[in-house]
VOPAGU-2260 file (C-alpha; in pm, 1 decimal, decimal comma):
REM VOPAGU-2260
SITE   aa  ch    i         X         Y         Z
SITE  MET   A    0       0,0       0,0       0,0
SITE  LEU   A    1     118,7     353,6     -82,5
SITE  ARG   A    2     138,7     604,2     202,5
SITE  VAL   A    3      73,6     965,4      96,2
SITE  ILE   A    4     161,4    1235,7     347,9
SITE  LEU   A    5      -8,0    1576,2     327,6
SITE  PRO   A    6     196,9    1852,7     492,5
SITE  SER   A    7      57,3    2079,9     762,0
SITE  ARG   A    8     306,1    2364,0     789,6
SITE  LYS   A    9     116,4    2566,7    1048,5
SITE  TYR   A   10     331,8    2632,5    1353,0
SITE  ILE   A   11     202,9    2519,1    1691,2
SITE  GLU   A   12     226,0    2782,1    1965,0
SITE  PRO   A   13     427,7    2828,2    2180,8
SITE  PHE   A   14     680,1    2588,2    2022,7
SITE  ASN   A   15     700,3    2771,9    1689,1
SITE  GLU   A   16     735,1    2458,3    1480,3
SITE  PRO   A   17     498,3    2224,1    1290,7
SITE  ALA   A   18     314,9    1946,6    1474,2
SITE  ARG   A   19     509,4    1677,2    1284,6
SITE  ASP   A   20     829,4    1777,1    1466,8
SITE  LEU   A   21     681,9    1773,3    1818,9
SITE  ARG   A   22     732,0    1467,9    2037,5
SITE  ILE   A   23     420,1    1262,5    2110,0
SITE  GLY   A   24     463,9     949,2    2318,6
SITE  ASN   A   25     837,9    1024,8    2327,0
SITE  LYS   A   26     878,3    1015,2    1949,0
SITE  PRO   A   27     862,1    1290,0    1685,7
SITE  LEU   A   28     509,5    1274,5    1547,1
SITE  TRP   A   29     629,4    1192,8    1194,0
SITE  LEU   A   30     826,0     895,0    1327,8
SITE  HIS   A   31     531,2     773,6    1536,3
SITE  GLN   A   32     310,5     784,1    1225,4
SITE  ARG   A   33     566,9     590,6    1022,1
SITE  ASP   A   34     604,4     321,7    1288,8
SITE  VAL   A   35     227,8     270,3    1326,0
SITE  LEU   A   36     182,8     238,0     947,4
SITE  ALA   A   37     488,7      19,3     884,0
SITE  ALA   A   38     271,1    -294,3     895,7
SITE  TYR   A   39      43,8    -167,8     616,8
SITE  THR   A   40     250,3      39,5     371,6
SITE  THR   A   41     549,5     -46,5     153,7
SITE  ARG   A   42     645,6     298,7      23,5
SITE  ASP   A   43     555,2     661,2      84,9
SITE  ILE   A   44     527,9     998,7     -85,6
SITE  GLU   A   45     540,0    1331,4      99,6
SITE  LEU   A   46     355,8    1582,7    -116,4
SITE  PRO   A   47     470,4    1942,8    -150,7
SITE  GLN   A   48     231,0    2209,7     -25,6
SITE  ASP   A   49     -91,2    2222,2    -234,4
SITE  ALA   A   50      27,9    1946,3    -471,5
SITE  ARG   A   51    -222,8    1709,8    -631,5
SITE  LEU   A   52    -259,6    1350,0    -518,0
SITE  PRO   A   53     -58,0    1101,9    -727,4
SITE  GLN   A   54    -233,1     934,6   -1018,6
SITE  THR   A   55    -208,1     562,7    -943,6
SITE  ARG   A   56    -428,6     255,7    -933,0
SITE  GLU   A   57    -272,4      96,1    -624,8
SITE  ALA   A   58    -423,7     110,8    -278,3
SITE  CYS   A   59    -341,4     436,8     -97,1
SITE  LEU   A   60    -355,2     563,7     258,3
SITE  VAL   A   61    -358,3     944,0     265,8
SITE  TYR   A   62    -324,4    1148,9     585,2
SITE  ARG   A   63    -227,5    1492,3     717,6
SITE  ASP   A   64     101,2    1496,8     907,8
SITE  ASN   A   65     -47,5    1670,4    1213,3
SITE  LEU   A   66    -256,8    1362,4    1302,2
SITE  PHE   A   67    -177,6    1151,5    1605,0
SITE  PHE   A   68    -324,1     802,1    1575,4
SITE  ASP   A   69    -241,5     477,8    1750,6
SITE  GLU   A   70    -209,7     126,2    1614,3
SITE  TRP   A   71    -552,2      22,2    1747,1
SITE  PHE   A   72    -738,8     300,9    1568,6
SITE  MET   A   73    -547,1     249,8    1246,0
SITE  ALA   A   74    -603,3    -126,9    1252,5
SITE  ALA   A   75    -978,7     -74,7    1292,9
SITE  PHE   A   76    -989,0     192,0    1018,6
SITE  ILE   A   77    -792,7      -4,9     759,2
SITE  ARG   A   78    -974,0    -330,3     836,2
SITE  ALA   A   79   -1316,4    -165,3     796,1
SITE  ALA   A   80   -1211,6      27,3     483,6
SITE  GLU   A   81   -1067,3    -280,7     311,0
SITE  LYS   A   82   -1380,1    -477,8     393,7
SITE  ARG   A   83   -1601,6    -212,3     229,6
SITE  SER   A   84   -1358,3    -177,5     -64,7
SITE  VAL   A   85   -1474,3     176,4    -143,0
SITE  PRO   A   86   -1291,1     509,6     -98,9
SITE  SER   A   87   -1334,2     603,8     268,3
SITE  ARG   A   88   -1258,1     899,2     493,2
SITE  ALA   A   89   -1234,1     880,0     871,4
SITE  ALA   A   90   -1528,7    1051,5    1039,6
SITE  PHE   A   91   -1662,8    1110,9    1387,8
SITE  THR   A   92   -1988,4    1212,4    1550,5
SITE  LEU   A   93   -2065,8    1399,0    1870,4
SITE  ALA   A   94   -2199,2    1070,8    2008,1
SITE  ASP   A   95   -1836,2     962,5    2051,3
SITE  PRO   A   96   -1748,1    1107,2    2394,1
SITE  ALA   A   97   -1369,1    1106,0    2346,3
SITE  PHE   A   98   -1400,5    1301,0    2021,9
SITE  ARG   A   99   -1659,6    1540,3    2165,9
SITE  GLU   A  100   -1476,6    1607,9    2492,3
SITE  HIS   A  101   -1111,4    1604,2    2384,2
SITE  CYS   A  102   -1057,2    1617,1    2006,3
SITE  LEU   A  103   -1307,6    1879,4    1893,4
SITE  PRO   A  104   -1243,9    2162,7    2146,2
SITE  LEU   A  105    -980,8    2413,4    2022,5
SITE  SER   A  106    -945,4    2225,2    1692,7
SITE  THR   A  107    -928,2    2374,4    1342,6
SITE  SER   A  108    -860,0    2060,2    1135,3
SITE  TYR   A  109   -1193,4    1876,4    1119,2
SITE  THR   A  110   -1441,3    1938,3     837,3
SITE  GLN   A  111   -1803,9    1938,8     947,4
SITE  ALA   A  112   -2074,4    1805,3     717,5
SITE  GLY   A  113   -2408,7    1772,8     889,7
SITE  GLU   A  114   -2365,3    1555,5    1197,5
SITE  LEU   A  115   -2027,8    1422,7    1084,0
SITE  TYR   A  116   -1680,3    1561,7    1145,4
SITE  TYR   A  117   -1421,9    1448,1     891,8
SITE  ALA   A  118   -1053,6    1397,5     975,7
SITE  ASP   A  119    -777,1    1425,5     715,8
SITE  LEU   A  120    -737,3    1049,0     678,8
SITE  TRP   A  121    -841,9     863,4     362,3
SITE  TYR   A  122    -824,4     511,7     224,6
SITE  TYR   A  123    -843,9     452,4    -152,2
SITE  PRO   A  124    -855,6      84,7    -264,6
SITE  ASN   A  125    -773,4     171,1    -629,5
SITE  GLY   A  126    -597,5     505,6    -613,7
SITE  PRO   A  127    -737,1     851,9    -534,1
SITE  GLU   A  128   -1095,9     920,8    -642,8
SITE  SER   A  129   -1329,2    1217,7    -599,6
SITE  ASP   A  130   -1619,8    1028,2    -442,3
SITE  VAL   A  131   -1546,6     925,4     -84,3
SITE  GLU   A  132   -1776,1     775,2     178,0
SITE  PRO   A  133   -1750,3     851,0     550,2
SITE  LEU   A  134   -1621,3     575,1     776,1
SITE  VAL   A  135   -1706,0     624,5    1143,3
SITE  ILE   A  136   -1471,2     440,7    1379,6
SITE  ASP   A  137   -1578,6     406,1    1741,1
SITE  MET   A  138   -1294,5     520,1    1969,3
SITE  GLN   A  139   -1426,5     288,1    2244,2
SITE  SER   A  140   -1413,9     544,2    2524,4
SITE  ARG   A  141   -1395,8     457,9    2893,2
SITE  GLU   A  142   -1504,1     714,9    3152,1
SITE  ILE   A  143   -1224,1     732,2    3410,1
SITE  GLY   A  144   -1206,6     966,4    3708,9
SITE  TYR   A  145    -879,3    1120,8    3817,6
SITE  TYR   A  146    -951,0    1337,9    4121,4
SITE  HIS   A  147   -1222,3    1489,7    4335,2
SITE  ILE   A  148   -1314,5    1855,3    4386,7
SITE  PRO   A  149   -1472,6    1926,4    4728,3
SITE  SER   A  150   -1795,8    2124,0    4741,5
SITE  TYR   A  151   -1644,1    2434,5    4900,0
SITE  MET   A  152   -1405,7    2481,9    4603,4
SITE  ALA   A  153   -1632,5    2457,4    4302,0
SITE  ASN   A  154   -1992,1    2476,0    4187,9
SITE  SER   A  155   -1966,8    2140,0    4014,1
SITE  VAL   A  156   -1890,8    1877,2    4273,6
SITE  GLY   A  157   -1759,7    1527,0    4227,5
SITE  ASP   A  158   -1497,5    1331,9    4038,8
SITE  LEU   A  159   -1327,5    1499,6    3745,9
SITE  ILE   A  160   -1323,9    1256,2    3455,9
SITE  TYR   A  161   -1159,8    1189,5    3122,8
SITE  GLN   A  162   -1310,3    1002,2    2831,7
SITE  VAL   A  163   -1020,0     764,3    2768,5
SITE  PRO   A  164   -1030,4     586,5    2430,2
SITE  LEU   A  165    -897,5     240,4    2354,3
SITE  ARG   A  166    -848,3     363,2    1995,7
SITE  SER   A  167    -708,6     712,6    1945,7
SITE  LEU   A  168    -695,4     978,0    1677,3
SITE  ILE   A  169    -656,0    1351,8    1729,3
SITE  ALA   A  170    -538,6    1638,8    1509,1
SITE  ILE   A  171    -261,3    1836,5    1679,6
SITE  ASP   A  172    -372,5    2197,1    1628,6
SITE  CYS   A  173    -253,0    2351,2    1958,0
SITE  TRP   A  174     -49,9    2263,3    2266,6
SITE  THR   A  175    -351,3    2130,4    2457,8
SITE  HIS   A  176    -384,8    1858,4    2193,5
SITE  VAL   A  177     -25,9    1752,2    2272,5
SITE  PHE   A  178    -135,4    1718,1    2635,5
SITE  ILE   A  179    -442,8    1514,5    2536,5
SITE  ALA   A  180    -247,8    1291,5    2294,0
SITE  ASP   A  181      25,8    1219,2    2547,7
SITE  SER   A  182    -138,0    1200,9    2889,4
SITE  VAL   A  183    -496,0    1099,5    2807,2
SITE  PHE   A  184    -477,4     903,4    2482,4
SITE  SER   A  185    -128,6     748,6    2514,3
SITE  VAL   A  186     -54,2     696,5    2884,6
SITE  PHE   A  187    -405,6     686,5    3031,7
SITE  GLY   A  188    -520,3     487,5    2728,1
SITE  ARG   A  189    -246,4     231,2    2779,3
SITE  GLY   A  190    -367,3     180,5    3135,9
SITE  ALA   A  191    -726,4     143,0    3016,8
SITE  ARG   A  192    -624,7    -118,0    2757,8
SITE  PHE   A  193    -425,4    -303,9    3023,5
SITE  GLU   A  194    -727,0    -320,5    3255,2
SITE  ASP   A  195    -954,7    -417,6    2966,7
SITE  ARG   A  196    -721,3    -703,0    2869,3
SITE  LEU   A  197    -695,7    -827,2    3227,5
SITE  GLU   A  198   -1073,8    -856,9    3238,0
SITE  ARG   A  199   -1124,1   -1043,1    2910,5
SITE  ASP   A  200    -795,6   -1232,4    2851,6
SITE  LEU   A  201    -751,6   -1504,6    3115,0
SITE  PRO   A  202    -415,6   -1637,8    2983,2
SITE  PHE   A  203    -271,4   -1284,2    2992,5
SITE  LYS   A  204    -398,5   -1234,0    3346,6
SITE  LEU   A  205    -245,0   -1562,8    3459,4
SITE  SER   A  206      84,4   -1469,2    3291,9
SITE  VAL   A  207     100,2   -1138,7    3479,5
SITE  LEU   A  208      16,4   -1315,5    3806,5
SITE  ALA   A  209     288,7   -1574,9    3742,1
SITE  HIS   A  210     548,5   -1300,9    3686,5
SITE  ALA   A  211     444,8   -1126,2    4007,9
SITE  ILE   A  212     458,9   -1446,8    4215,7
SITE  TYR   A  213     794,1   -1557,8    4068,8
SITE  GLU   A  214     952,3   -1214,2    4125,8
SITE  GLY   A  215     795,5   -1166,8    4469,6
SITE  LYS   A  216     642,2    -833,8    4370,0
SITE  GLN   A  217     300,0    -677,6    4364,3
SITE  LEU   A  218     103,2    -723,2    4042,4
SITE  LEU   A  219     167,8    -372,5    3905,6
SITE  GLU   A  220     538,6    -381,8    3993,8
SITE  CYS   A  221     635,7    -701,8    3812,0
SITE  SER   A  222     831,5    -715,1    3485,8
SITE  ALA   A  223     519,2    -803,2    3286,9
SITE  VAL   A  224     390,9    -447,6    3328,2
SITE  VAL   A  225     709,9    -249,1    3406,4
SITE  GLN   A  226     951,4    -258,7    3111,9
SITE  VAL   A  227    1308,3    -147,4    3190,9
SITE  GLY   A  228    1578,6     -88,6    2929,4
SITE  ARG   A  229    1951,2    -158,7    2937,3
SITE  ASP   A  230    2211,5     -20,5    3178,9
SITE  CYS   A  231    1961,2     133,0    3422,0
SITE  ILE   A  232    2036,5     209,4    3786,8
SITE  ILE   A  233    1722,6     193,0    4003,2
SITE  ASP   A  234    1735,9     238,2    4378,9
SITE  PRO   A  235    1558,2     -49,1    4559,5
SITE  THR   A  236    1343,3     199,3    4752,9
SITE  ALA   A  237    1190,5     338,5    4431,8
SITE  VAL   A  238     825,2     245,0    4372,4
SITE  ILE   A  239     737,6     184,8    4006,9
SITE  HIS   A  240     385,7      82,9    3907,3
SITE  GLY   A  241     291,2     -20,1    3556,4
SITE  PRO   A  242     207,6     -11,0    3291,0
SITE  THR   A  243     534,9     186,0    3269,2
SITE  SER   A  244     816,9     182,1    3014,6
SITE  ILE   A  245    1168,9     297,0    3103,9
SITE  GLY   A  246    1439,0     351,4    2842,0
SITE  ASN   A  247    1811,0     279,0    2842,1
SITE  ASN   A  248    2073,9     427,3    3074,2
SITE  VAL   A  249    1818,1     568,3    3319,1
SITE  THR   A  250    1904,6     654,5    3679,9
SITE  ILE   A  251    1624,8     649,0    3939,0
SITE  GLY   A  252    1711,7     762,7    4292,5
SITE  ALA   A  253    1587,7     671,4    4637,9
SITE  GLY   A  254    1221,4     726,1    4717,1
SITE  VAL   A  255    1115,3     799,4    4360,4
SITE  VAL   A  256     752,2     710,9    4283,4
SITE  ILE   A  257     648,5     639,5    3924,5
SITE  GLU   A  258     299,0     537,0    3817,4
SITE  ASN   A  259     200,4     464,1    3455,7
SITE  CYS   A  260     464,0     674,8    3278,8
SITE  ILE   A  261     680,2     670,2    2966,0
SITE  ILE   A  262    1043,7     741,9    3052,6
SITE  GLY   A  263    1295,6     796,7    2772,0
SITE  ASP   A  264    1667,2     719,2    2744,2
SITE  ASN   A  265    1942,3     883,3    2951,6
SITE  VAL   A  266    1697,4    1023,5    3206,9
SITE  ASN   A  267    1801,8    1108,4    3563,1
SITE  LEU   A  268    1532,8    1113,2    3833,0
SITE  SER   A  269    1681,4    1214,6    4167,8
SITE  GLN   A  270    1564,7    1137,4    4520,4
SITE  GLY   A  271    1201,1    1186,9    4606,6
SITE  CYS   A  272    1070,1    1272,2    4259,7
SITE  GLN   A  273     708,9    1176,7    4192,1
SITE  LEU   A  274     572,6    1109,1    3843,6
SITE  MET   A  275     221,9    1001,0    3747,3
SITE  LEU   A  276      66,4     960,0    3401,1
SITE  SER   A  277     352,9    1156,7    3246,8
SITE  VAL   A  278     591,1    1137,3    2948,9
SITE  VAL   A  279     958,0    1220,5    3011,8
SITE  GLY   A  280    1180,2    1280,1    2708,8
SITE  ASP   A  281    1533,9    1159,3    2641,2
SITE  GLY   A  282    1808,2    1331,2    2840,1
SITE  THR   A  283    1573,1    1490,8    3093,4
SITE  PHE   A  284    1698,8    1565,8    3445,2
SITE  LEU   A  285    1468,4    1599,0    3746,9
SITE  PRO   A  286    1655,5    1689,9    4067,9
SITE  PHE   A  287    1517,1    1590,4    4407,1
SITE  ARG   A  288    1146,2    1630,7    4487,0
SITE  ALA   A  289    1035,7    1747,3    4142,6
SITE  SER   A  290     676,0    1639,1    4072,3
SITE  LEU   A  291     493,3    1569,5    3747,1
SITE  PHE   A  292     124,2    1484,5    3710,6
SITE  MET   A  293     -12,6    1422,4    3360,1
SITE  THR   A  294     275,0    1625,2    3218,5
SITE  THR   A  295     492,1    1598,1    2907,3
SITE  ILE   A  296     857,7    1699,4    2910,0
SITE  MET   A  297    1040,9    1675,6    2577,9
SITE  ASP   A  298    1410,5    1607,3    2516,8
SITE  ASN   A  299    1699,6    1742,6    2723,0
SITE  SER   A  300    1498,6    1961,1    2958,1
SITE  MET   A  301    1539,5    2008,2    3331,1
SITE  VAL   A  302    1283,6    2068,4    3606,2
SITE  ALA   A  303    1456,7    2175,5    3926,5
SITE  GLN   A  304    1386,7    2073,0    4284,7
SITE  ASN   A  305    1049,5    2129,8    4452,2
SITE  THR   A  306     885,4    2230,7    4125,3
SITE  CYS   A  307     534,2    2098,4    4058,6
SITE  LEU   A  308     390,6    2063,0    3706,3
SITE  GLN   A  309      33,9    1941,1    3664,6
SITE  MET   A  310    -123,5    1883,1    3320,6
SITE  CYS   A  311     157,4    2075,5    3149,8
SITE  VAL   A  312     368,8    2046,1    2835,0
SITE  VAL   A  313     736,2    2150,1    2831,7
SITE  GLY   A  314     939,3    2165,3    2510,7
SITE  ARG   A  315    1296,1    2066,9    2430,4
SITE  ASN   A  316    1612,5    2208,5    2589,6
SITE  SER   A  317    1422,6    2411,6    2848,1
SITE  PHE   A  318    1502,4    2480,1    3212,5
SITE  ILE   A  319    1239,2    2537,5    3481,5
SITE  GLY   A  320    1390,2    2659,9    3807,6
SITE  ALA   A  321    1333,7    2550,0    4165,2
SITE  GLY   A  322    1005,2    2601,7    4343,4
SITE  ASN   A  323     791,5    2688,1    4041,3
SITE  THR   A  324     423,9    2594,1    4049,5
SITE  PHE   A  325     205,8    2555,9    3741,3
SITE  THR   A  326    -147,9    2583,7    3874,7
SITE  ASP   A  327    -426,1    2388,9    3705,2
SITE  PHE   A  328    -750,4    2490,1    3879,7
SITE  ASN   A  329    -937,4    2817,9    3852,4
SITE  LEU   A  330   -1036,5    2918,6    4206,6
SITE  VAL   A  331   -1314,8    3149,6    4086,3
SITE  SER   A  332   -1486,5    2853,4    3914,9
SITE  ASP   A  333   -1480,0    3024,9    3576,6
SITE  GLU   A  334   -1413,5    2822,4    3261,5
SITE  ILE   A  335   -1050,0    2790,4    3158,9
SITE  LYS   A  336    -974,8    2928,1    2813,9
SITE  ALA   A  337    -681,0    2832,0    2593,5
SITE  ARG   A  338    -567,1    2929,7    2245,3
SITE  ASP   A  339    -693,1    2724,3    1953,9
SITE  GLY   A  340    -509,1    2643,2    1631,7
SITE  ASP   A  341    -569,1    2996,0    1500,7
SITE  GLY   A  342    -446,4    3165,5    1818,9
SITE  ALA   A  343    -792,0    3268,1    1944,3
SITE  LEU   A  344    -888,9    3223,8    2309,2
SITE  LYS   A  345   -1162,9    2961,3    2333,0
SITE  PRO   A  346   -1310,4    2747,0    2614,2
SITE  SER   A  347   -1076,5    2453,1    2668,5
SITE  ASN   A  348   -1355,6    2220,1    2788,2
SITE  ARG   A  349   -1128,3    2125,4    3076,5
SITE  PRO   A  350   -1208,8    2214,0    3440,7
SITE  VAL   A  351    -837,8    2180,5    3523,9
SITE  LEU   A  352    -546,4    2250,8    3290,5
SITE  GLY   A  353    -182,9    2341,6    3340,9
SITE  GLY   A  354      46,1    2557,8    3129,7
SITE  CYS   A  355     286,1    2516,8    2838,8
SITE  VAL   A  356     652,5    2611,2    2800,6
SITE  GLY   A  357     813,1    2612,7    2456,5
SITE  HIS   A  358    1159,8    2505,5    2343,6
SITE  ASN   A  359    1486,8    2660,0    2462,8
SITE  CYS   A  360    1328,6    2849,1    2754,3
SITE  ARG   A  361    1483,6    2951,7    3086,7
SITE  ILE   A  362    1245,0    3010,9    3377,8
SITE  GLY   A  363    1384,4    3134,5    3708,7
SITE  ALA   A  364    1290,9    3007,1    4053,7
SITE  GLY   A  365     980,2    3071,1    4257,0
SITE  MET   A  366     721,0    3162,3    3994,4
SITE  VAL   A  367     349,1    3083,5    3988,8
SITE  ILE   A  368     192,3    3028,2    3645,3
SITE  TYR   A  369    -184,3    3051,7    3603,6
SITE  PRO   A  370    -379,0    2777,4    3419,1
SITE  ALA   A  371    -347,5    2747,8    3039,1
SITE  ARG   A  372     -80,3    3017,5    3005,5
SITE  MET   A  373     192,0    2977,4    2742,9
SITE  VAL   A  374     560,1    3072,1    2754,9
SITE  GLU   A  375     692,4    3109,2    2399,5
SITE  SER   A  376    1006,2    2932,0    2281,0
SITE  ASP   A  377    1338,4    3108,5    2355,4
SITE  VAL   A  378    1192,6    3315,0    2642,5
SITE  VAL   A  379    1396,8    3390,2    2953,9
SITE  LEU   A  380    1200,3    3474,3    3271,3
SITE  LEU   A  381    1370,9    3617,7    3577,7
SITE  ALA   A  382    1167,7    3651,3    3896,3
SITE  SER   A  383    1122,6    4004,0    4031,9
SITE  LYS   A  384     882,4    4197,7    4251,1
SITE  GLU   A  385     693,9    4302,4    3937,4
SITE  ARG   A  386     683,2    3957,8    3778,9
SITE  ARG   A  387     655,7    3656,1    4000,0
SITE  VAL   A  388     297,6    3552,6    3914,9
SITE  ILE   A  389     237,5    3485,1    3543,3
SITE  VAL   A  390    -120,8    3579,9    3458,5
SITE  HIS   A  391     -83,2    3625,0    3079,3
SITE  ASP   A  392      90,3    3442,3    2796,7
SITE  VAL   A  393     458,4    3537,4    2780,7
SITE  ARG   A  394     579,2    3624,2    2431,9
SITE  TYR   A  395     934,3    3667,8    2307,8
SITE  GLU   A  396     891,7    4045,9    2329,2
SITE  ASP   A  397     828,3    4009,0    2705,0
SITE  SER   A  398    1140,4    3797,8    2762,2
SITE  ASP   A  399    1429,2    3891,5    2990,2
SITE  HIS   A  400    1680,6    3761,6    2737,4
SITE  HIS   A  401    1851,0    4103,4    2722,8
SITE  CYS   A  402    1997,1    4023,6    3067,2
SITE  LEU   A  403    2201,4    3743,7    2907,2
SITE  ALA   A  404    2281,9    3916,3    2577,7
SITE  SER   A  405    2626,2    4041,1    2678,3
SITE  SER   A  406    2740,0    3696,9    2792,1
SITE  GLY   A  407    2618,7    3518,4    2477,4
SITE  GLN   A  408    2458,2    3245,7    2687,7
SITE  HIS   A  409    2127,5    3236,4    2505,4
SITE  ARG   A  410    2001,3    3291,7    2152,9
SITE  ARG   A  411    1678,7    3260,5    1961,8
SITE  LEU   A  412    1638,8    2924,5    1791,3
SITE  TYR   A  413    1260,7    2898,7    1732,2
SITE  PRO   A  414    1121,9    3217,2    1573,1
SITE  ARG   A  415     759,6    3243,3    1468,8
SITE  GLN   A  416     638,6    3130,9    1131,0
SITE  GLY   A  417     776,9    3354,2     858,0
SITE  GLU   A  418    1040,4    3517,8    1078,1
SITE  GLN   A  419    1416,8    3484,8    1049,1
SITE  ALA   A  420    1533,9    3130,5    1119,1
SITE  LEU   A  421    1814,8    3223,8    1356,6
SITE  GLU   A  422    1880,3    3538,8    1557,0
SITE  SER   A  423    2189,2    3589,1    1772,0
SITE  TRP   A  424    2170,5    3822,9    2068,4
């Protein structure tokens, strides 16, 4: 089958680069797409901007390169499309709770036609054709709670929930979609599939139990659900619950707690760090007592001691100083707004949501960042009496980079779309 890739060159704020280059599930999105489709396609074509689809009679899979999809969704889509043997386009309805609650808010990529919302994913059994039929794939959502808001804090009382799909597809139009793809669809979804398999697959359940008994560990700590790479150093007092994957050459210190996370290669987690439902990129360093909850950190970044990130996304090569807190709950019980794919402030459809830091940022110690705020790539923030609480998005023009200009310690690497590719200070 031929794989045809349609480019989406729109930059994602605050990273200032296309979605295809952002890490999702600890891989660049383009590489994740290639790996998922390797079982179905034999060659690929990446079309130039606005180019026509190739004229061929062989089976084709066509998709936009800002789509995150997992192997379970793609298997269901291709299987159903091949069975129908007609040109098909992936579609969704508002009856699908995962699409309604997580994919549609803040999006700009889906095409609405009546009650259907079309994604940029097509299957052509005999080459591209003009007439295409919608193919609705159920994402198989599971309603899962994650914490409880007491009555004195909010008007809506009870468990906060996510609609966690067993099959995932989402267009990455803004940073909040990176958060959804990583924490909800990838990590939370992996946990949901694990529980679903335990319930329906008796041999698998017995295999996990056998591993736990043989190793003398609790069920979620055994090697069947905690995968550890080569040359890792893990303190025996660390608590690691699966499903968790840990890369190569990882150091985990005393008292570290990890629950359902993806940890990359060459990561250092010092004493007392706590990570839950998070994705940690290659080369990341977390000194003692750093905490991550449903947070993504991309390659070669550092989060210093006593810093707490909840429902956040941090880009590559960034530093977040000691004692910073990224808040995720609006105390006045107003809806949290975030920027959509066109940069407009829209309701995020999330009662709690952290913030986002771009690539190559430096954030000083002791700051408080309000929910859903963005710090643009290449920004330097130094705490002062005037700026210790971040209540607005921080753009490059607001940066304190001039304080480092004379020393040559920092330079702009990720300008906005259409701006100069590299600017030295």
